[in-house]
C-alpha positions in Angstrom: -12.4 -18.7 4.1 -14.5 -16.7 1.6 -16.6 -15.4 4.5 -13.5 -14.2 6.2 -12.3 -12.4 3.1 -15.7 -10.8 2.7 -15.7 -9.5 6.3 -12.2 -8.1 5.8 -13.3 -6.3 2.7 -16.1 -4.3 4.3 -17.2 -2.9 1.0 -13.7 -2.5 -0.4 -11.8 -4.7 -2.9 -9.3 -7.5 -2.2 -6.0 -7.6 -4.2 -4.0 -10.8 -4.6 -0.3 -10.7 -3.6 2.2 -12.6 -5.8 5.8 -13.1 -4.8 8.3 -12.4 -7.6 12.0 -12.2 -7.9 13.3 -8.9 -9.1 17.0 -8.2 -10.1 18.1 -11.4 -8.4 16.9 -10.3 -5.0 14.9 -12.3 -2.6 11.2 -12.7 -3.6 9.1 -9.7 -2.8 5.3 -9.3 -3.0 3.5 -7.4 -5.7 -0.1 -6.5 -5.8 -2.3 -7.7 -8.7 -5.2 -5.8 -10.1 -8.7 -7.2 -10.0 -10.0 -5.1 -12.9 -8.6 -3.7 -16.1 -7.6 -0.1 -16.2 -5.0 2.1 -14.5 -4.5 2.0 -10.8 -1.8 4.4 -9.6 -2.1 3.2 -6.0 -1.2 -0.4 -7.0 1.6 0.9 -9.2 3.0 2.9 -6.3 2.8 -0.1 -4.0 4.5 -2.4 -6.6 7.3 0.1 -7.3 8.0 0.6 -3.6 7.9 -3.1 -2.9 10.3 -4.0 -5.8 12.7 -1.3 -4.5 12.5 -2.9 -1.1 11.2 0.3 0.5 8.1 -1.2 2.1 8.0 -3.2 5.3 5.0 -5.5 5.1 3.5 -7.4 7.9 4.5 -11.0 7.3 1.0 -12.1 8.3 -0.5 -10.1 5.4 2.0 -11.5 3.0 1.3 -15.1 4.1 -2.4 -14.7 3.7 -1.8 -13.8 0.1 -4.0 -10.7 -0.3 -4.4 -7.1 0.7 -7.7 -5.3 1.2 -8.1 -1.8 -0.2 -7.7 -0.4 3.3 -4.4 -2.3 3.7 -3.2 -0.9 0.4 -4.1 2.6 1.4 -2.6 2.3 4.8 0.7 0.8 3.5 1.3 3.4 0.8 -0.1 6.3 3.0 2.2 5.3 5.9 5.2 5.2 3.6 4.4 8.7 2.2 3.8 10.1 5.7 7.2 8.8 7.0 9.1 9.7 3.9 7.7 13.3 3.9 7.8 13.8 7.7 9.5 17.2 7.4 6.5 18.6 5.5 4.2 17.9 8.3 6.4 19.5 10.9 6.5 22.8 9.2 4.2 25.6 10.5 3.6 27.4 7.2 0.3 27.4 5.3 1.5 24.9 2.6 2.4 22.3 5.3 -1.0 22.8 7.0 -2.8 22.3 3.7 -0.8 19.1 3.0 -1.5 17.8 6.5 -5.2 18.3 5.9 -5.1 16.6 2.5 -3.4 13.5 3.9 -5.7 13.2 6.9 -8.9 13.5 4.7 
């Protein structure tokens, strides 16, 4: 399955998922770093997951890892849905924010 993981990576990184219990709730997945150093994207994912605010595809949870693309898509989708009103506004600030998120 290493070949399969390498194909999925396509130049990105793969992050292991670990199921943990938090505040007596059902187990939820957290993302583990592959290298030392700060990673705000992983931190955001883990906070949202622990709060129960992310809906993860069960297939991704069962395979036990996320690609960097998966991680970006999951957190990005959450931010887009959560800030939907920003993107519906017609003013210049909203247009700039839309451009930033699509880049």
